[in-house]
C-alpha atoms as one frame of an Amber mdcrd trajectory, in Angstrom:
protein
  -1.088 -30.659   7.331   2.396 -30.834   5.803   5.163 -29.038   7.650   7.700
 -26.629   6.203  11.190 -26.134   7.524  13.289 -23.156   6.422  11.229 -22.768
   3.264  11.412 -26.484   2.385   8.220 -28.520   2.440   8.515 -31.896   4.102
   5.339 -33.209   2.465   2.706 -31.627   0.264   2.796 -28.582  -1.956   5.397
 -25.799  -1.889   4.829 -22.573   0.088   2.082 -20.365  -1.397   4.434 -17.633
  -2.614   6.920 -20.112  -4.005  10.636 -20.199  -3.282  12.502 -17.579  -1.291
  13.397 -15.741  -4.494   9.703 -15.335  -5.392   8.893 -14.060  -1.906  11.814
 -11.643  -2.138  10.561 -10.389  -5.511   7.075  -9.782  -4.079   8.618  -7.957
  -1.142  10.752  -5.789  -3.414   7.763  -4.911  -5.574   5.749  -3.895  -2.518
   8.694  -1.886  -1.178   9.026  -0.146  -4.549   5.361   0.846  -4.548   5.661
   2.277  -1.031   8.909   4.112  -1.778   7.449   5.629  -4.947   4.290   6.734
  -3.133   6.446   8.313  -0.436   8.500  10.173  -3.039   5.372  11.402  -4.802
   3.820  12.626  -1.545   7.061  14.271  -0.398   7.389  16.221  -3.642   3.799
  17.437  -3.433   4.198  18.247   0.267   7.263  20.382  -0.526   5.201  22.438
  -2.973   2.410  22.879  -0.443   4.738  23.676   2.449   6.383  26.343   0.287
   2.913  27.869  -0.247   3.270  27.689  -4.022  -0.341  28.608  -4.706   0.474
  29.096  -8.381   1.163  25.337  -8.597  -2.497  24.339  -8.097  -2.690  22.748
 -11.565   0.508  20.816 -10.990  -0.773  19.584  -7.629  -3.972  18.322  -9.221
  -1.971  16.359 -11.784   0.216  14.982  -8.988  -2.879  13.890  -7.023  -4.218
  12.014 -10.051  -0.873  10.265 -10.583  -0.699   9.343  -6.905  -4.296   8.104
  -6.968  -3.461   5.892  -9.969  -0.291   4.668  -8.246  -2.255   3.746  -5.110
  -4.810   1.917  -7.281  -2.088  -0.170  -8.945  -0.519  -0.887  -5.555  -3.885
  -1.938  -4.142  -4.466  -4.375  -7.015  -0.956  -5.779  -6.529  -1.394  -6.270
  -2.769  -4.800  -7.864  -3.073  -4.025 -10.249  -5.917  -0.418 -11.119  -5.115
  -0.325 -11.068  -1.305  -3.642 -10.837   0.548  -5.757 -13.152  -1.643  -3.223
 -16.031  -1.669  -2.941 -15.820   2.129  -6.733 -15.736   2.502  -7.000 -18.746
   0.178  -4.143 -20.931   1.428  -2.739 -19.866   4.800  -3.634 -21.045   8.291
  -6.710 -19.470   9.926  -4.781 -16.949  12.022  -2.974 -15.603   8.961  -6.228
 -15.490   6.989  -7.696 -13.209   9.658  -4.709 -10.876   9.386  -4.819 -10.808
   5.570  -8.578 -10.124   5.534  -8.145  -7.268   8.021  -5.281  -5.842   5.961
  -7.382  -6.066   2.801 -10.274  -4.246   4.483  -7.910  -1.586   5.846  -6.406
  -1.202   2.375  -9.836  -0.689   0.816 -10.744   1.881   3.481  -7.455   3.715
   2.954  -8.091   3.798  -0.784 -11.536   5.256  -0.171 -10.087   7.914   2.142
  -7.589   8.962  -0.507 -10.229   8.905  -3.240 -12.501  11.173  -1.178  -9.569
  13.497  -0.516  -8.772  13.609  -4.240 -12.415  14.280  -5.151 -12.735  16.943
  -2.474 -10.091  19.071  -4.169 -11.064  18.688  -7.827 -11.108  22.134  -9.351
  -9.190  23.659  -6.437  -9.121  27.437  -6.566  -6.676  29.734  -4.820  -9.325
  31.020  -2.379  -9.456  27.471  -0.901  -5.677  27.173  -0.582  -5.530  27.375
   3.234  -8.070  24.589   3.702  -6.478  22.505   0.967  -3.005  22.984   2.420
  -4.078  21.789   5.868  -6.038  18.835   4.468  -3.258  17.836   2.103  -0.575
  17.845   4.786  -2.737  15.867   7.224  -3.924  13.380   4.597  -0.499  12.665
   3.151   0.985  12.279   6.634  -1.743   9.763   7.516  -1.269   7.944   4.207
   2.498   7.708   4.740   2.059   6.357   8.267  -0.497   3.830   7.023   1.557
   2.496   4.133   4.641   2.321   6.355   2.722   0.190   8.869   1.290  -1.885
   6.067   4.672  -2.614   4.481   5.985  -3.782   7.856   3.048  -6.218   8.057
   3.621  -7.367   4.457   7.273  -8.063   5.301   6.103 -10.248   8.187   3.559
 -12.088   6.031   6.203 -12.830   3.430   8.731 -13.830   6.066   6.481 -16.418
   7.685   4.862 -17.542   4.431   7.468 -20.245   3.924   5.499 -22.109   6.581
   2.214 -21.886   4.643   1.350 -24.878   2.528  -1.750 -25.830   0.599
């Protein structure tokens, strides 16, 4: 197997994510997705923490936008980060990328179930919704924060991956 040194390939094909600038661009895109999701959740959490029951319609629209944002982020991660690692990286990295992809799918399903659970939310369910929303968004934020740390590591060591 060819060896890479500081992002330069001694023999063989270039690193799977390309030059350092391409890896940096992937990292920035992932960071942007996570930052935007955090902003979206924080804004919705502020409404819920303030007990703005009259904002139920707004919260539903915000959930749909966040659900769509998470879907776009999932597609990005799978196609641009996880799948290339699974296809081209050493076995140990493939295991990590597969596990991250599975975790990502499970997280998406958790959020989708949460979103579906509160379709047509009415004010008499506010207390249950409020508790569920705060717990779910906290868990989602913790999960995407952990995930972005792992993505940073994947991108950092990817200069060593060669086809």
